[in-house]
N, C-alpha and C positions, 0 to 999 in steps of 0.2 A: 504494501497497497504506498504509495508515494505521502513525503511528509507533509508536503499540500492538503491534501484532505484528510489526513489523521488533527494536522493545524487546523483545520477548518469543520473537524468534528468536534474537535473539544472548543474550539471557542463559541460553534453553536447551543453548548451543551453549557456554555459557561453563563453565555446571557441570555440562554432558559430561568436559569438558576438567579442571577441577577434579576432579573424581572420580579421574578416569585417573591424573591427577601424585601426587595423595592414596595410590592404592593400585599404586604404582610400578607400573603398566602401559600399559609403553612400547609394547605394540599396540593397545592401547584406545584409547591418544589417536594414536597416527598413523592410527588407521584414521579420522577426524575429519577428515584430511585428502584433499581430489583428490588424482586421480591426478596434475594438473597445478598440483602445490601448492610454496610455498615461502615457509621459518620463517628469518627471518632476525633474528640474535640480537650487538649490541654487546652481549660482554662479562658480561651478568646471565647465563647460564644454562652458556655453554660457553669463559667466562675469555679471549674470541678476540673474532675480528670473524670473525664466517662465517652463509654460508648453506648450510640444507640441502634440497636440492630431493624432492618427493614422498617418501610414506607409506612410505619404503624408510629417506629419510635421515633423514627424524622419528624412526624409531625408533632409527634408529643412534646418532644423535644423544641421544635423551633415556637409550637403556639404557646410554649410557658416565656421562651425567651427572646422572641422578636422584639417586642415592643421596649423591653429592659438594652440589650445589644444593639440592635440593628446592623448589622451584618449586611457592605454590600461593597461590590467592588471587583469579582473575585473575577482575574484574569491572568492571563501565563506569564510564571515570570521572566519576568527579562533575561536573554542572554539562552533561554534553555526552551530545545521542540518536543515537544510533545512525540513521544514514540511510540511505534506498534509492534507487539509480538505475542504469537496466539489467539491472534483475536483481542487481547487485553488492549489499551490503549492507557499510555502512560505517564501525566502531565503533573511538572512542578504546579503551582498555585501560588500567585501573594493574594491577600484580601486585606479589610478592615471591619473596623466596626469604631461605634462611637469613639469607644474607648482606647482602643489602639489598633497593633497593627499588625499581620500574622503572613504567616506561609504555610504549604502546607502539599499532599501528592493526591491526588485521586489518580483513579482506575475505572476504568469504562469499561460497560462487556455488554455486549448484543444491544448497544444504542439506548444505558443507560447508568448511573453510578451506581458503581461495586464497590468502590473503597474509598470516604473520604477522610482524609487528618486533616486539619484544622489547627495551630499553635498559636500561640500569640506570643510575639517577640519582643515587642516592647509597648510603654503606653503613655499616649499623646501628650507629650506636654511636659513627660516626665523620662526622657528618654535618657539610654548610659550618653554619660560624655567621652563618648569615643569616636576613632577616625576623625570628621571634618570638625568636631565637637570638644576634642581632647582639651583637656587646661591645659596653658602658657606654661604651669611649673615653675616659670621667674618671672619676677614683676623687675621690668626694666625704666631705671630714671633713678634718683634718687629721694631717699625719704628718710627721714626720723625716725627709731625706732622701729627698725621692720622687725617681723618678727619674721625668721628661720621657719624652712620646712619644718628642721627639727624638733623648734620648741613649740610650731603648734600641735604638732605630734605630742610631743610629752602632757602637755597641757591639758587633751583630748581626752589621753589615755589617764590624767591625776583625775578630772573631774566625772567620768562617764561611771556611773555606779556609785556614783557619791553624792554629786550635788545636784548633778544630771542622770538622771535615770536613762539604761534604752528603750525602746520602742522592743524590741527582740530581744530575748534572752535564747541562746542554743545552749542544748546539755548535750553536751560528746566534742570534742573538737581532733577525733577520727580525719578521713578522706569526706565524707558525708557533711559533717559541721563546717569543716575549711571552705567546700567549695562554695554552699550554699552563703559562710559568711562572706564568701567575698563578691558575690551577684549582687548582696545588700550592702554592704561594702561601693560599689558601684552605682547603684542606685539611690544613697544618699540615707541608708534605713540604717539607724543608731542601733547598734549590734554588740552586745558580750559572748561569746563562746567562753562555753565554762568546761575546763577538763581537767581531772586531777592529776596530771604526768608531772613530770618535772620539764617535759619540754614539748612542745610541737613532736609527731612521731615517731612519742616513747610509744603507743597503744602497739607501732609495729616493731620496734626496738627491744620489743618484753617479750614476744610469743619465739617462739622456738628458733634453734637459728638454722635451721638449714632454709625457712621459707622464705616462699619468694611469688611472687605475683604466677600463675597458673593462666592466666588470659597475657593475651600480646601485646605492647607499647600501644600500638594505634587503637587500640579497644579503651587506653587508659587513660588517655589526657585528662588535665584539667580544663577548665572554666581559664580563658582568658590566655595561659602562658602552657601552650604543647613541650611534650618533652625535647629535646634536641633528637639530631638527626644520627648522633652516635650514641644514642640510649641504649642500652642493654633489651632484645625482645623482649625476655623472661626479665621484671625487675628484683633483684635480692632489698630483702626483706628490710634492714637497714639502709640500703639505698634508696628507697620510698621514704623511710621515717623521715633522711636530712634531706629529700623532696619537700614532703610539706612540711616541714621547716624552714625552707628558705624562702615556701612559697607564702607561708602564714605574713612572714618579715618584707615583701619584697609589695604583696599585696596588703600591708597596713592595716593587716588586723587587727581587732580589739581583743585578744584572747588572752585570756587568765589561765594560765597553769598552775597547778596548787590547789585547785580551786575542785572543790567537791557538796553537791547539794544536798542540802542534810533535810529541806522538804517543799514544800511550794505549795499552795491554799492559792483559789481562784474566789475573786470577788465580786458577783453576780452584777449586785448595783452599779459598782464605777469599772467594770470589763479590763480589770488589771489581776496580775497573777500579783503574787508576795513570795518572793524565792528567797531563802535561808541558804546563805551560802558559807563553807569554811574557805576562804582562801588565806589559805597558808599557815593553818592558825591567827586568823582572826574571822572576824562572825561581821560578813555583810550583808543586809538584806535590800533585795533589788526587786523595782517595782517595773517591769516590760509589760506593755498591751499582750507579747505575745509571746509562747514559750514552744521552741521547736524542742522534742529531743529525737538526737541526732547520736542515738545511743551503740549502730549500727546493727545489720540483720544476724553479726556473732559477739553480739554482748553480754548477754542475759544466759550461763551458761547452764546447760543441761547437765546434775551433778544428782547422778541417780542412787541411790539411798537402799544398801541392798542386806541381809541380814548379816551379823559378825563383821562386818568391814573394821568398828570399834577393835575387835579381835584381833587384826592381822598387825604382825609386827614391822611387816614395810608398810613403803610409802604410795600412798594414792594420790592421786592428782589429775585436775582435771586437763583436760587439753592446752587449753587456755593458759593453766599456770606451770606448765612440761616449758622449761628454757634449754632443752638440750640435751645431746646422749654423753655430754662429755664426764659427769659421773656415776656410769652406769656401764661402762667399759669391765667386762667377765663379769657381768649381773645380769639378774635372769628377769624380765621386762616382761609384763603383758599388758597389751594394749586393748582394750574393748571398744568394737567399731569397727568401719571399714571403711568409710568414707575418705574425701582429701585430707584431711589432717593423718586418721590413721596410718595410711598411707606415707604421708610424708613424714611421722617420727619414728615408724618401722622402719622408714629406709635410711635415717639418719643413725637411729640407735643400732644396726647391721652394720654401717661405715665404719661405726666404733665399739667394735666387737664386742657390743654386747648379743645378750641371748635372746631373739627374741620370738612373742608368741602372738599370734593376732585373731582375736575372737571375732568372726562374724556373726550376728545375731540376723539381719536380712539379709536380701540380693543387693548387689550395687550397681549401680550402671558407670563403669566404663570407657571412656575414650581415650586411646590412642594422642597425647597432646599435639603431633605434626600432622595426625588425621584431620583432627579439629580445626587445625590453622588453615589448612587447605579448604578443605570440604564444607567446613562451620561456620568459617569467620573470613576466606579466603578476600569473597567480593565486594564485603563490606569494608573490612577492617585487613587491611594488609600495604608491602609495598608493592606491590602489583593494582595493589587500588588505588591508591593514592594518584600512581605513577599517570594510571586511568582518567585520574579527574576528581574522583570521590575524594570527595572533604572527609572529617571530621564532621561537621553538621549536618550534610550531605548523608553520611552512613546512619550517622542519630533518627533522621529523619527515617529513611527509610525501613530500619526496621521498626520504628513507632507507627507506622502506616500498614502493619501488616497488622486487624484487629485478630485480641489475645485468644476467639472464639474462634479463628479456624485456622491459626500461626501452627498447628497441630500437622495440618495438612501439608505448611510447608517445608516442617520440620522429619515427617517418616521419610519421603526418598533420599534426605541427604543421610540420615540414620544408616538407612538400610547398603546402601554404597559403603559408609565405615566400618558397615558390617563384613560387607564383601570383603573390601580391601585387604583388611587385619583379622582373615577368616582364621586364619594359624594362628595367632598369636589370642585368639578367644576360644579356640581349640587348647593349645597350652592349662591356659587359666579355668578352664571346664576337668583340666583332665585331673589338674593341683587341687580340684574340690571348692573352686569360689567358685558361690550363687552368682551368676551375674543376671542385670533385667536390663530393658529399652526402658523403661515409664511403662508404664500401664497401658500405651498402647503406641508405644518403639514410638517414638516420636522425640528421646532420649533426654541431653544434658538439658539444655533450652529452657525446653517445656519443667523437666521437674526443680529444675531451680527458681520458676516463675511460679510453683504451683508451691510448691515445700520449700524452695531454698536449702536442700538436701539430698541425698542419697543415689549422691556418683562423684565419681574421682579421674581426675584431667593426669593421664599417664604420662610421666615424667620420671621413671623408672623403676617405682616398686612394683609393679605386677609384677618386669624380671626376676625381683627376685621370689614371692611366692610361684611363682613358674618352677624355674627352681628349687623350692625349695629350703631358700636359705631365710627367709623369715616363713615362719610353719605358721601352719591353719587351723585352728580349730575351726568350726561351724554349732551353733549351740546358743542356749540361755546363759544368765549366770545367776546361779541360784543363793548363795551368797558365799562368803567368806569362813576361811580360817585362821591360825597361828603366821599360816606359810602361805597363804596362797587362795588360787580362787576356785571353787567348785563348782561346777557346772550342772543343768540340772539330772543331765545323763548320767551323772555322780564323778563328768574326768576331772580330774585335780589336775589343775597347772601350778608348778613352782612361781613364785613371783619375789622378788626383793621390790619390786616397783611393780605399781600395776597406772595404769592411763588410762584415764577416760576419756576419751573422743565419743562421744558422745552429743557433740550436737548443744544446739541454743533451743530456749526458747520464746516464743514470740514478744514480742516490743513495750506492746505492752504490761508484761510483767516491770518495766523500767515503771510505768505507771503508778502501778499500784506501790511500787517501791519509794518514792518521790513525792508520787499524791495523797495518792489510798487507792485501795481497790476498789470502792463503788465506780470511783471514773475510770478505772482501769476496765472494768464491766462495761461502764455508759461508753466508752469510744471501741470494745470488744478486738479480737482477733486483728491484728498485725501481717500480713502478707498471703498470699493465694489469693486465688480467683474464684474457688467457687468452683472448680472442675467436676467437685465428686470424684474426683483419684488417691491415688494414697496419701494423706495425709492432708487436703484438699477438701476441705468436705463442702457437700455444697447449700447456699443453692448457687446456682451459677451467679457472680458480681458483675463480671466482664473487666474490671478493675482491678488492678491490687488494692487489696483491703486496707485502707486508711493512710496509704502513704502518696507522699506528695500532696494530701487537698484537703480542705476539711473534712471536720469529724465530726462526732454527734455531742461534743463537750465543747465548749464555743471557745476559740485561742489559743487550741492547741494541736500542736502539728507534729507530724512525721516524716525526716528525711533520713536518707540511705541508699543500703544499694552497695552493688561494686562500684566498680569505679567510674564504669560509663555513665549507669544508671545517676552516681552524685552529680555528676556533670551534669547530663542531661536533662533528667527533673527538677535541678537546683535553679537553673531559670524559672521555670513555671510555680514554682512555691516563691521564688523570688517576689514575681509580678503580685502573686497573689497576697502578700505580708506588702508589700509598697500602695496597691493600690484600699488596700486596707485603710494605711497610714496617713495617707492623703484626704484618706472622708469620701473616693469612688464608689459609687454602685455598683453590688458585686450580688448581686442575686443566681447564689448557688441553684441551679437544677437536679435534683436526681441525690440528695446527701442521703449516705450510705443506708441502708438499715442492718441493724446488728444480727448476727442469728448465733454467732461465736464467742465466746467471751475468750479464751485461751486457743 
């Protein structure tokens, strides 16, 4: 099909959409959508992260929001030519609302809109000072009693949280809190980031010594400052920590180290929080309007309580407490679990000449790192993708444009290819007794991550140790501990000097229970998951990540986090929501999620 024909069909569709929206005709606009269609909106129309399905869903959303947000001027993005493949037209678009400007991706199939992504990028009148709006920095000319940049920063740090209150407090200074803090800084939202560690990046430095990012560098950039071209593909943990510390300083974030939240209470009458903080031994009371918990998907350890643990004469650690293998050379170590951390820890212990046994309690999805990079990520996040013109921002939008409801349909063929390519590898694991799975529907790692945030390992070498019997494998459930080790439900006894519980992490609303109250934690409900009704992701279907980056049932309480990609991409939408509220803009939320699960 000629590009001119594809372009004209795309423009005709956008003209029809603009006409219906301008007329306030939700029914006419919804008629442009296919029976099986999806409109995913990131803040632009819904002031929410929301996916509506089918013409009826589109009609309901537009009926509620058109008069408030007034979307208009949908057009093909400058410099982008729509393309057609397999009967599907794909087009980059831009648009406006009364409040802001955005961009997105539209797919047309059989003359109807199949998928539409609309993502707010900036608020009118509150654009970031970047590009042609960047600050001058220097004040040329002579001026008495001039305040230097350094003096201004010191003055701000001295008063914020004391004589002046921040609009937003972010609890947690890992990559999530730092990325959001950077976004808010650029939008002029007074913000304090609270973290209990001594230095930014210590969240990474304090983990087991072999830890590194399993995602490739192209997937992991932070906002505004990308990793340099000579940065390693897989970043070691201490290098991540150093980058976060540098980033925090360069982006001029108000980052309070050695600061631990003691309690937080919300006052409905004033619409503000009271946050009590132990700042390096000093009690400080903060009064922000907005409270963001950026305490991490891997922040609330699941520590099982097995009978007899108090009798065990060795040491028991959660994987988050495990510093590395150095103290365990020649010792017997049992690792309970078979996902990412368990494999990493087992491999490092084997390298240090410990006697290592892994307990696999349930099946695990494994994909080899090289294969995942090639088949799973290569089209969007790779050196080849960059060379073809795929920017990080476009890659993020392409990924975001696939509705969660049908994403597994795109993932299944990729993981079928991986299974075929690495058939010998998987046969070796099964021969060693390792129980594999590919997700409930064969859709693999990404869907497991989005649905439950667990149940997988990206293999960077530990699997071969299991295949070769270097890391011993037993399957079963822990029944109890005795003085010398772990006893499984079938009676198997495993001697141990150290037991590492690589048993994962709980829902982030556990932090809301600890810092605020159990009532508030139950009010907002479970954090993470899609409602796919698959293992550890109970239904009903919700269509977006529960409670992440969007309004919750508790006013002025937000959750932010995820991997580096999600922290980068979704920090923009959360920052825009907070900025809009600070400026008193009208932000009518469509489709505030109901709570179906409390944990």
